[in-house]
C-alpha positions as CSV (number, residue, x, y, z in Angstrom):
1,M,0.1,-0.4,0.2
2,G,2.9,2.3,0.9
3,N,4.4,2.3,-2.9
4,Q,0.9,3.1,-3.8
5,A,0.4,6.1,-1.6
6,N,4.1,7.2,-2.7
7,A,3.2,6.7,-6.2
8,K,-0.3,9.1,-6.1
9,Q,1.8,11.7,-4.8
10,K,3.9,11.9,-7.6
11,L,1.0,12.1,-10.1
12,S,0.9,16.0,-11.9
13,F,-2.1,18.1,-11.4
14,E,-3.7,16.5,-14.8
15,K,-3.0,13.3,-14.5
16,A,-4.4,13.1,-10.8
17,L,-7.5,14.6,-12.2
18,E,-7.0,12.8,-15.3
19,R,-7.7,9.6,-12.8
20,L,-10.3,10.9,-10.8
21,E,-12.7,11.4,-14.0
22,Q,-11.8,7.7,-14.7
23,I,-13.4,6.9,-11.6
24,V,-16.0,8.9,-11.4
25,D,-17.0,7.1,-14.8
26,Q,-16.6,3.3,-13.6
27,I,-18.8,4.4,-10.3
28,E,-21.1,6.2,-12.9
29,S,-21.4,3.1,-15.0
30,G,-23.2,1.5,-12.4
31,K,-21.2,-1.7,-14.2
32,V,-19.1,-1.6,-10.7
33,P,-19.7,-3.9,-7.4
34,L,-20.7,-2.1,-4.7
35,E,-17.2,-3.0,-2.8
36,E,-15.5,-2.0,-5.1
37,S,-16.8,1.5,-5.8
38,I,-16.5,2.3,-2.1
39,D,-12.9,1.6,-2.5
40,K,-13.0,3.9,-5.9
41,Y,-15.1,6.9,-4.0
42,A,-12.3,6.6,-1.5
43,Q,-9.3,6.8,-4.1
44,G,-11.1,9.7,-5.8
45,I,-11.3,11.5,-2.2
46,E,-7.6,10.9,-2.6
47,L,-7.1,12.1,-5.8
48,I,-9.8,15.6,-4.9
49,K,-7.0,16.0,-1.7
50,Q,-3.8,15.9,-3.8
51,C,-4.9,18.1,-6.4
52,R,-6.5,21.1,-3.9
53,S,-3.0,20.9,-2.2
54,I,-1.5,21.0,-6.0
55,L,-4.3,23.8,-6.7
56,E,-3.4,25.8,-3.1
57,S,0.3,25.9,-4.1
58,A,0.6,27.0,-7.0
59,E,-2.0,30.0,-5.6
60,R,0.9,31.1,-3.1
61,K,3.3,30.8,-6.0
62,I,1.2,33.0,-7.8
63,Q,1.1,35.4,-4.7
64,V,4.5,35.2,-4.0
65,L,5.7,36.0,-7.7
66,A,2.9,39.0,-8.0
67,K,4.5,40.6,-4.6
68,G,8.0,40.4,-6.3
69,E,6.5,42.2,-9.1
70,G,5.0,45.0,-6.4
71,Q,1.1,43.1,-7.1
72,D,-0.6,42.3,-4.3
73,V,-2.6,39.0,-5.9
74,Q,-6.0,39.1,-3.5
75,V,-8.1,36.0,-3.5
76,T,-11.9,36.1,-4.3
77,G,-12.4,32.7,-4.2
78,P,-12.9,29.3,-6.3
79,L,-13.7,30.4,-10.0
80,E,-16.7,28.4,-11.4
81,E,-17.0,26.4,-14.0
82,G,-16.5,28.8,-17.4
83,E,-16.2,31.3,-15.1
84,E,-13.7,33.9,-16.9
85,A,-10.9,35.0,-14.3
């Protein structure tokens, strides 16, 4: 299990999101047995946590870079899907 956890940590944001989409598709298909669906759901939760962590880290980096350029970037909240920045 330790190797699996390390592999997940090394996923890029894009790969983690792709894996999450695959899990959702599998669960929504209704072809996955209940116990396996629960395991996949747990995997999905871990991938969501990883994606959030990556995004928060990127946000902090952007704020530091912007302050270095004399700009103050304010976080106004998460963008909704399709919303322009």
